[in-house]
BAVEX-72085 format. One line per 10 residues: number of its first residue (from 1); their letters; for each residue x, y, z of C-alpha. Coordinates in steps of 0.05 Angstrom, whole numbers. Example, Ala and Ser with C-alpha at 12.3 -4.5 7.8 and 13.67 -1.06 7.14 Angstrom:
BEGIN
1 = AS = 246/-90/156 ~ 273/-21/143;
END
This chain:
BEGIN
1 = MTFGLQVLRV = 2454/2000/2040 ~ 2495/2054/2004 ~ 2448/2123/1971 ~ 2450/2097/1903 ~ 2430/2032/1922 ~ 2365/2049/1949 ~ 2353/2098/1892 ~ 2361/2035/1860 ~ 2311/2002/1890 ~ 2253/2054/1893;
11 = LMTTLSLRGS = 2265/2063/1811 ~ 2256/1990/1800 ~ 2200/1980/1846 ~ 2166/2046/1821 ~ 2181/2042/1743 ~ 2162/1964/1740 ~ 2104/1942/1706 ~ 2079/1900/1762 ~ 2090/1947/1821 ~ 2060/1943/1887;
21 = APLPHADLRA = 1987/1940/1891 ~ 1967/2016/1898 ~ 1912/2042/1957 ~ 1843/2054/1924 ~ 1837/2125/1896 ~ 1772/2137/1939 ~ 1766/2083/1987 ~ 1701/2056/2028 ~ 1703/2092/2095 ~ 1626/2064/2125;
31 = SDPARNSHLT = 1560/2038/2101 ~ 1494/2032/2125 ~ 1480/1976/2137 ~ 1551/1957/2155 ~ 1594/1904/2143 ~ 1573/1842/2167 ~ 1520/1872/2208 ~ 1458/1831/2232 ~ 1392/1865/2222 ~ 1325/1854/2260;
41 = TPPKRITLWF = 1284/1895/2196 ~ 1298/1897/2135 ~ 1335/1965/2100 ~ 1303/2013/2065 ~ 1364/2039/2026 ~ 1442/2021/2017 ~ 1490/2083/2041 ~ 1562/2091/2028 ~ 1608/2139/2046 ~ 1675/2145/2015;
51 = TARPEVPLSH = 1739/2181/2039 ~ 1736/2230/1969 ~ 1669/2253/1929 ~ 1649/2197/1884 ~ 1620/2221/1819 ~ 1547/2192/1808 ~ 1558/2182/1734 ~ 1618/2139/1738 ~ 1591/2097/1802 ~ 1546/2039/1816;
61 = VRLVGPGGNV = 1510/2000/1875 ~ 1480/1928/1867 ~ 1441/1892/1920 ~ 1443/1811/1919 ~ 1395/1775/1955 ~ 1385/1700/1964 ~ 1342/1707/1897 ~ 1387/1751/1867 ~ 1392/1817/1848 ~ 1347/1862/1886;
71 = ALGKLAADTG = 1310/1928/1856 ~ 1348/1982/1876 ~ 1326/2059/1854 ~ 1366/2114/1826 ~ 1441/2123/1851 ~ 1451/2192/1881 ~ 1498/2234/1917 ~ 1486/2251/1990 ~ 1530/2287/2038 ~ 1594/2271/2070;
81 = NALRADIAGP = 1619/2242/2001 ~ 1565/2185/1998 ~ 1528/2148/1944 ~ 1454/2118/1967 ~ 1403/2084/1931 ~ 1324/2067/1955 ~ 1311/1988/1964 ~ 1252/1980/1912 ~ 1247/1895/1923 ~ 1227/1855/1979;
91 = VPDGTYKVVW = 1277/1840/2024 ~ 1259/1781/2059 ~ 1309/1738/2110 ~ 1378/1714/2089 ~ 1440/1736/2073 ~ 1460/1801/2024 ~ 1521/1823/1990 ~ 1525/1896/1963 ~ 1569/1904/1910 ~ 1596/1972/1893;
101 = QAASADGHPV = 1640/2013/1847 ~ 1660/2088/1861 ~ 1700/2139/1817 ~ 1720/2205/1843 ~ 1736/2269/1800 ~ 1791/2240/1779 ~ 1762/2182/1735 ~ 1800/2119/1767 ~ 1741/2079/1791 ~ 1755/2031/1854;
111 = SGEFSFMVAT = 1706/1968/1869 ~ 1693/1919/1934 ~ 1635/1884/1962 ~ 1608/1867/2028 ~ 1554/1833/2059 ~ 1503/1838/2121 ~ 1448/1793/2140 ~ 1375/1806/2151 ~ 1338/1762/2205 ~ 1268/1789/2227;
121 = DPAMPMHTEP = 1253/1713/2249 ~ 1283/1706/2318 ~ 1290/1628/2304 ~ 1338/1644/2247 ~ 1413/1637/2264 ~ 1448/1694/2268 ~ 1513/1682/2224 ~ 1540/1694/2169 ~ 1604/1676/2127 ~ 1662/1720/2153;
131 = LPSSPSLVTE = 1686/1768/2097 ~ 1768/1791/2090 ~ 1781/1846/2128 ~ 1797/1917/2093 ~ 1843/1939/2047 ~ 1821/1868/2007 ~ 1747/1895/2006 ~ 1771/1946/1956 ~ 1805/1927/1891 ~ 1838/1979/1838;
141 = PPPPLGARFL = 1876/1937/1783 ~ 1944/1978/1770 ~ 1931/2015/1701 ~ 1955/1972/1634 ~ 2002/1994/1601 ~ 1963/2012/1544 ~ 1929/2062/1590 ~ 1996/2099/1609 ~ 2016/2104/1536 ~ 1940/2137/1519;
151 = RLWEFIGLLL = 1961/2189/1574 ~ 2038/2193/1550 ~ 2014/2207/1479 ~ 1957/2253/1508 ~ 2017/2298/1543 ~ 2067/2293/1481 ~ 2010/2318/1442 ~ 1993/2371/1493 ~ 2072/2401/1503 ~ 2073/2402/1428;
161 = VLGVIVFLHG = 2016/2446/1427 ~ 2036/2495/1485 ~ 2114/2483/1442 ~ 2092/2514/1384 ~ 2049/2569/1417 ~ 2113/2593/1460 ~ 2158/2586/1394 ~ 2114/2628/1349 ~ 2099/2678/1397 ~ 2160/2683/1444;
171 = VLPPLAARGV = 2223/2649/1407 ~ 2215/2678/1338 ~ 2195/2755/1334 ~ 2260/2776/1365 ~ 2292/2734/1309 ~ 2251/2773/1267 ~ 2258/2838/1288 ~ 2332/2828/1278 ~ 2322/2807/1205 ~ 2331/2733/1209;
181 = HTADASQQAR = 2287/2695/1159 ~ 2231/2647/1200 ~ 2171/2642/1159 ~ 2195/2566/1145 ~ 2207/2562/1214 ~ 2145/2588/1240 ~ 2106/2548/1174 ~ 2128/2483/1195 ~ 2120/2496/1270 ~ 2047/2506/1259;
191 = GVGEVGAVIY = 2043/2443/1219 ~ 2073/2405/1282 ~ 2026/2439/1327 ~ 1966/2413/1287 ~ 1993/2354/1293 ~ 2003/2353/1358 ~ 1932/2377/1374 ~ 1910/2314/1334 ~ 1946/2272/1365 ~ 1914/2293/1436;
201 = VLAAAFRLVR = 1846/2289/1409 ~ 1861/2218/1392 ~ 1891/2192/1452 ~ 1839/2227/1491 ~ 1787/2193/1450 ~ 1810/2128/1462 ~ 1824/2145/1540 ~ 1747/2165/1538 ~ 1728/2091/1511 ~ 1768/2067/1565;
211 = EVSAVLVPDG = 1736/2105/1620 ~ 1669/2078/1600 ~ 1681/2004/1589 ~ 1713/2018/1662 ~ 1651/2043/1688 ~ 1595/2010/1653 ~ 1546/1984/1701 ~ 1536/1903/1684 ~ 1489/1891/1620 ~ 1487/1974/1619;
221 = SPAATLSAIL = 1485/2018/1555 ~ 1552/2046/1526 ~ 1510/2102/1503 ~ 1473/2123/1566 ~ 1539/2108/1598 ~ 1577/2156/1550 ~ 1526/2207/1551 ~ 1518/2215/1637 ~ 1592/2212/1637 ~ 1604/2277/1585;
231 = GNSSWGHGWL = 1538/2312/1615 ~ 1539/2305/1689 ~ 1613/2287/1713 ~ 1658/2344/1725 ~ 1715/2289/1697 ~ 1675/2290/1628 ~ 1674/2366/1638 ~ 1750/2368/1643 ~ 1752/2312/1590 ~ 1712/2360/1539;
241 = LGVIGALLVI = 1752/2428/1558 ~ 1809/2393/1532 ~ 1793/2368/1473 ~ 1744/2427/1441 ~ 1811/2466/1470 ~ 1853/2422/1422 ~ 1803/2424/1367 ~ 1806/2509/1365 ~ 1884/2498/1373 ~ 1868/2456/1304;
251 = VGLWLSMRRV = 1825/2514/1276 ~ 1867/2572/1303 ~ 1935/2546/1273 ~ 1901/2534/1197 ~ 1871/2601/1200 ~ 1931/2632/1220 ~ 1970/2590/1167 ~ 1930/2632/1121 ~ 1948/2700/1157 ~ 1872/2705/1189;
261 = AAGTPTALTG = 1874/2753/1248 ~ 1820/2707/1285 ~ 1874/2654/1286 ~ 1915/2671/1331 ~ 1870/2687/1393 ~ 1831/2624/1369 ~ 1897/2578/1375 ~ 1907/2624/1447 ~ 1837/2610/1476 ~ 1849/2528/1455;
271 = AFAMVLSPGL = 1917/2526/1490 ~ 1888/2554/1558 ~ 1824/2502/1554 ~ 1887/2451/1544 ~ 1922/2470/1596 ~ 1858/2468/1646 ~ 1845/2397/1623 ~ 1892/2347/1663 ~ 1881/2377/1730 ~ 1806/2378/1720;
281 = TGHAAAAKWF = 1808/2302/1701 ~ 1858/2282/1749 ~ 1888/2278/1823 ~ 1875/2361/1828 ~ 1805/2350/1817 ~ 1792/2307/1881 ~ 1836/2346/1924 ~ 1818/2370/1984 ~ 1844/2440/1963 ~ 1803/2436/1902;
291 = IASVTLDALH = 1826/2511/1873 ~ 1898/2515/1897 ~ 1912/2443/1865 ~ 1874/2457/1799 ~ 1918/2529/1793 ~ 1981/2497/1814 ~ 1967/2440/1764 ~ 1953/2482/1709 ~ 2012/2532/1724 ~ 2055/2470/1727;
301 = VASIGSWLGT = 2037/2440/1655 ~ 2037/2513/1625 ~ 2112/2522/1648 ~ 2121/2456/1631 ~ 2101/2467/1561 ~ 2132/2530/1561 ~ 2201/2494/1580 ~ 2201/2430/1547 ~ 2149/2430/1494 ~ 2190/2493/1466;
311 = LAIVVLIGIP = 2252/2455/1469 ~ 2230/2405/1431 ~ 2203/2453/1382 ~ 2267/2481/1381 ~ 2304/2423/1365 ~ 2267/2387/1311 ~ 2245/2456/1270 ~ 2276/2514/1295 ~ 2350/2483/1291 ~ 2342/2455/1227;
321 = AMARVKDGNA = 2312/2517/1199 ~ 2362/2563/1209 ~ 2413/2512/1190 ~ 2389/2524/1124 ~ 2382/2602/1116 ~ 2421/2623/1056 ~ 2410/2702/1063 ~ 2464/2700/1123 ~ 2503/2668/1165 ~ 2473/2595/1185;
331 = DAAVSALVNS = 2516/2594/1249 ~ 2496/2656/1274 ~ 2427/2642/1264 ~ 2425/2585/1303 ~ 2454/2627/1354 ~ 2402/2676/1362 ~ 2347/2620/1358 ~ 2379/2593/1423 ~ 2388/2655/1454 ~ 2313/2676/1440;
341 = FHPIALLSAP = 2295/2610/1473 ~ 2346/2622/1533 ~ 2302/2672/1573 ~ 2238/2632/1565 ~ 2273/2567/1588 ~ 2301/2608/1648 ~ 2229/2625/1669 ~ 2192/2573/1659 ~ 2231/2522/1692 ~ 2234/2552/1758;
351 = MAVFAGLGSA = 2155/2562/1749 ~ 2147/2488/1737 ~ 2187/2468/1793 ~ 2151/2507/1839 ~ 2085/2490/1817 ~ 2104/2414/1810 ~ 2133/2425/1885 ~ 2071/2455/1920 ~ 2025/2405/1873 ~ 2064/2353/1913;
361 = ALRLGSLGAL = 2062/2387/1989 ~ 1984/2391/1976 ~ 1979/2320/1963 ~ 2038/2287/2006 ~ 2023/2330/2061 ~ 2088/2315/2103 ~ 2161/2302/2083 ~ 2144/2222/2115 ~ 2099/2206/2058 ~ 2153/2206/2009;
371 = TSSRYGEVLT = 2180/2144/2032 ~ 2118/2118/2069 ~ 2066/2116/2004 ~ 2079/2097/1928 ~ 2057/2164/1905 ~ 2120/2200/1945 ~ 2163/2141/1905 ~ 2139/2149/1836 ~ 2149/2229/1856 ~ 2221/2222/1882;
381 = IKVVGVALLA = 2229/2193/1816 ~ 2211/2247/1769 ~ 2235/2297/1809 ~ 2311/2256/1800 ~ 2289/2262/1727 ~ 2273/2336/1727 ~ 2338/2352/1766 ~ 2381/2318/1708 ~ 2337/2352/1657 ~ 2362/2412/1696;
391 = SVGAWNSMRS = 2434/2398/1701 ~ 2434/2389/1622 ~ 2396/2451/1612 ~ 2449/2483/1657 ~ 2505/2465/1622 ~ 2476/2489/1554 ~ 2467/2552/1584 ~ 2530/2569/1614 ~ 2576/2527/1566 ~ 2557/2512/1500;
401 = RRRLGTPQAT = 2513/2576/1488 ~ 2563/2626/1498 ~ 2602/2587/1448 ~ 2556/2591/1397 ~ 2563/2617/1328 ~ 2612/2566/1294 ~ 2594/2496/1267 ~ 2629/2463/1318 ~ 2584/2498/1373 ~ 2519/2484/1330;
411 = LSIRRTAVIE = 2534/2414/1328 ~ 2548/2408/1399 ~ 2484/2450/1422 ~ 2447/2402/1371 ~ 2473/2342/1407 ~ 2459/2367/1481 ~ 2385/2390/1464 ~ 2372/2323/1447 ~ 2392/2292/1507 ~ 2351/2342/1534;
421 = VVLAALVLWA = 2296/2322/1500 ~ 2306/2254/1521 ~ 2307/2263/1589 ~ 2243/2299/1582 ~ 2210/2240/1547 ~ 2223/2198/1609 ~ 2209/2244/1665 ~ 2138/2246/1626 ~ 2138/2169/1625 ~ 2145/2187/1704;
431 = TTDLIATPVP = 2092/2233/1695 ~ 2043/2180/1675 ~ 2058/2128/1729 ~ 2054/2194/1783 ~ 1978/2210/1757 ~ 1952/2129/1759 ~ 1982/2129/1822 ~ 1934/2145/1886 ~ 1952/2204/1932 ~ 1945/2194/2014;
441 = TELLRP = 1867/2186/2018 ~ 1868/2238/2076 ~ 1885/2297/2028 ~ 1823/2272/1981 ~ 1770/2314/1972 ~ 1723/2322/2029;
END
């Protein structure tokens, strides 16, 4: 099989809506009582050990006996990535089933069940129905298409916000210093930034609703689950950080439109909070190397926003605004705009690649995982997309940018820049698939 066919096969498998069944984000490693065990004395508690640290507000355990549900005490975290619950109700002889659900800091719930037998009477037959072997005990359905679209729109909103921030404070000031009229572009960009922040908040709100629904205890209160997630889980804290950041961006951009001095620092503070949020609600939060993973994730998000987010603003707002200038050469203004963005792209694109490769190294552990895990396959697709995107950007940098100053060159740079934006959208879609795909369990947070 040729290399091209191999890439095509991986692409079709990775981007398929059905795909292959993923491994769980936090697998059940051991339990007490053990699966299919036969006990001669009733257990006093249920303890479950996982491959990643479980979040108590996102988890629940239920014990079902011969007479139905057995009362359990409050679920609590224990050492060694464990959850435990004391058994409060009677445990007579019979077969019992433990039904559990757990989620680590990345917010992805997994569930499973196992059985054990209590036989204090020696005359009681020691047998129980055999259960399927792992990993079929642990189930995690692939994220539905709607969940991926929510993450996609969340990222679109985030990149628009970051792109506007860099555009306002990195791209436009050199133009203003050269006498290019930038007020129109600045005003429109602030409006787009507010729209991006609103998109982020709405997508995040729907994502929170899905999270509450996914981890809701049977017959539980949605309001109580919501309160527990936001108040007591690291996933909820990371979610809040992003939403509060987006609200600060909206307020900051609104104030800066009215030339209030506090507007800029408010918007910058909010953007920084939004940059941290994806890492605190995703794979980085559950990684073994927590600080390094979250730092690289934030650097990757910030660099991608500075590169692709700003590129989108340049295409959507900057070039059209420069083409409308009436007090000078419009094509010269477009040339000045592109050349002002150029050094930002030269710095942020390599930083995005560096941070992305660093995160991949921490999550894969070895080059072999690129082909032996679905996470590696999805990552390969994203890397290919980024390579294509960088190639088009290099063409613009080496050829199209140097020809700017004429109407034909302006039309050419607009066309190739639109191609870059389309490729960036495809990379974002691959990113949503990557986020939903679990990393190798041995690299999860101990």
